[in-house]
C-alpha positions as CSV (number, residue, x, y, z in Angstrom):
1,M,-0.1,0.0,0.0
2,R,1.3,3.4,-0.9
3,I,1.4,6.0,1.8
4,K,-0.4,9.3,0.8
5,S,1.3,12.7,1.3
6,P,-0.2,15.2,3.6
7,E,-0.8,17.4,0.6
8,F,-2.5,14.6,-1.3
9,I,-4.7,14.0,1.8
10,K,-5.4,17.7,2.0
11,Y,-6.7,17.9,-1.6
12,Y,-8.8,14.8,-1.1
13,G,-10.4,16.6,1.9
14,L,-11.0,19.7,-0.1
15,G,-12.8,17.6,-2.8
16,L,-14.8,15.9,-0.1
17,R,-15.7,19.3,1.4
18,Y,-17.1,20.4,-2.0
19,V,-19.1,17.1,-2.6
20,K,-20.7,17.5,1.0
21,F,-21.6,21.0,0.2
22,V,-23.3,19.9,-3.1
23,D,-25.1,17.2,-1.1
24,A,-26.3,19.6,1.4
25,V,-27.4,22.5,-0.9
26,S,-30.8,21.1,-1.8
27,S,-31.9,20.9,1.8
28,L,-30.4,24.3,3.0
29,E,-32.2,27.7,3.0
30,E,-30.6,30.5,0.9
31,D,-28.8,32.2,3.7
32,A,-27.2,29.0,4.8
33,I,-25.9,28.3,1.3
34,R,-24.6,31.9,1.2
35,G,-22.6,31.4,4.3
36,Q,-21.2,28.2,3.1
37,I,-20.3,29.8,-0.4
38,S,-18.3,32.5,1.4
39,T,-16.3,29.8,3.4
40,L,-15.7,27.4,0.4
41,F,-15.4,29.7,-2.6
42,A,-13.0,32.6,-3.6
43,E,-14.7,35.9,-4.2
44,K,-14.2,35.5,-8.0
45,I,-15.2,32.1,-9.3
46,S,-15.5,30.8,-12.8
47,K,-17.8,27.8,-13.6
48,V,-18.2,25.9,-16.8
49,E,-20.8,23.3,-17.0
50,N,-20.8,20.9,-20.2
51,G,-18.8,23.5,-22.0
52,N,-21.0,26.5,-21.2
53,E,-19.6,29.4,-19.1
54,L,-22.0,29.9,-16.2
55,L,-19.8,32.1,-14.1
56,S,-16.7,34.2,-15.0
57,T,-13.9,35.6,-12.8
58,A,-14.2,38.9,-14.7
59,Y,-16.5,40.0,-11.7
60,P,-17.2,39.0,-8.1
61,S,-19.3,35.9,-8.6
62,Q,-20.2,34.5,-5.2
63,E,-23.7,35.9,-5.5
64,A,-24.0,34.5,-9.1
65,L,-23.1,31.1,-7.8
66,L,-25.8,31.4,-5.1
67,R,-28.3,32.2,-7.9
68,Q,-27.1,29.4,-10.1
69,L,-27.5,26.9,-7.2
70,M,-31.0,28.2,-6.3
71,G,-32.0,27.8,-9.9
72,A,-30.8,24.2,-9.7
73,K,-32.9,23.6,-6.6
74,E,-35.9,25.0,-8.4
75,S,-35.4,22.8,-11.4
76,F,-34.5,19.5,-9.5
77,G,-36.1,19.9,-6.2
78,K,-34.3,18.2,-3.4
79,W,-31.5,15.7,-4.3
80,K,-29.2,13.3,-2.4
81,L,-25.8,12.2,-3.5
82,R,-24.9,8.4,-3.3
83,E,-22.0,8.3,-0.9
84,K,-20.7,5.1,-2.3
85,S,-20.4,6.8,-5.7
86,F,-18.0,9.5,-4.5
87,R,-14.5,9.5,-6.2
88,F,-11.6,11.8,-5.9
89,A,-8.4,12.4,-7.8
90,P,-6.3,15.0,-5.9
91,S,-3.5,16.8,-7.5
92,P,-1.6,18.9,-5.1
93,E,0.9,19.9,-7.7
94,T,-1.7,21.7,-9.8
95,R,-3.9,22.8,-6.7
96,M,-6.7,20.7,-8.1
97,T,-9.0,18.0,-7.3
98,V,-11.3,16.0,-9.6
99,V,-14.5,14.8,-8.0
100,Y,-17.1,12.3,-9.2
101,F,-20.5,11.6,-7.8
102,I,-24.0,10.3,-8.6
103,G,-27.2,11.8,-7.3
104,D,-30.9,11.3,-7.2
105,S,-33.5,14.0,-7.2
106,E,-37.0,13.9,-5.8
107,T,-38.3,14.5,-9.3
108,G,-37.1,10.9,-10.0
109,H,-34.1,11.7,-12.1
110,S,-30.6,10.5,-11.4
111,F,-27.5,12.3,-12.6
112,N,-23.8,11.9,-12.5
113,T,-21.2,14.7,-12.4
114,S,-17.5,15.0,-12.7
115,A,-16.0,18.3,-11.7
116,F,-12.4,19.6,-11.8
117,L,-12.0,22.0,-8.9
118,T,-9.0,24.5,-8.7
119,F,-8.0,26.1,-5.4
120,D,-6.3,29.3,-4.6
121,I,-3.6,29.7,-1.8
122,E,-6.3,30.0,0.8
123,D,-7.8,26.6,-0.3
124,K,-10.9,28.4,-1.7
125,I,-12.5,27.2,-5.0
126,T,-11.7,29.5,-7.8
127,K,-12.8,27.4,-10.8
128,I,-15.3,24.6,-11.4
129,S,-15.2,22.7,-14.7
130,E,-18.1,20.4,-14.6
131,A,-19.6,17.7,-16.7
132,F,-23.2,17.0,-15.7
133,A,-25.5,14.4,-17.3
134,P,-28.5,12.2,-16.7
135,L,-27.5,8.8,-15.4
136,S,-27.9,6.0,-17.7
137,G,-26.7,2.4,-17.4
138,P,-25.5,0.6,-14.3
139,S,-25.9,2.3,-11.0
140,E,-22.7,1.0,-9.6
141,V,-19.9,3.1,-11.1
142,F,-16.1,2.2,-10.9
143,C,-13.6,4.8,-11.8
144,E,-10.3,3.1,-12.0
145,L,-8.4,6.5,-12.3
146,C,-10.1,7.7,-9.2
147,Q,-9.5,4.7,-6.9
148,F,-6.9,6.4,-4.6
149,F,-8.4,5.6,-1.2
């Protein structure tokens, strides 16, 4: 078994922190989400989802992220992530972590998401590059690349 460096473990934890935030968003009130955003994200955030720029670092965007998340709640209703689906690929050298998860919404839709998270020197997220799609196929997903823990 390979011993993981403290930096590797740190970026694994940062990825887990993001996934837990995404999991909690659908059951939180707007003020609670706003508070978590200020803790987890830099003032300027860029977000790309399926190739479309949703947020740009050209302006302060924590409020824009809040609006985007509130829109997701309106569209999907409550959701719950499948904890056994979580996968992480930390990269301390590039200050990034790749996360993968599957979720189910109260509207009956399941989805899978892969996100590349980039962090600043204060360990706040500055960039999210996300691929989001409806889940089709087997529900048990195995990501060989992401099997670090």
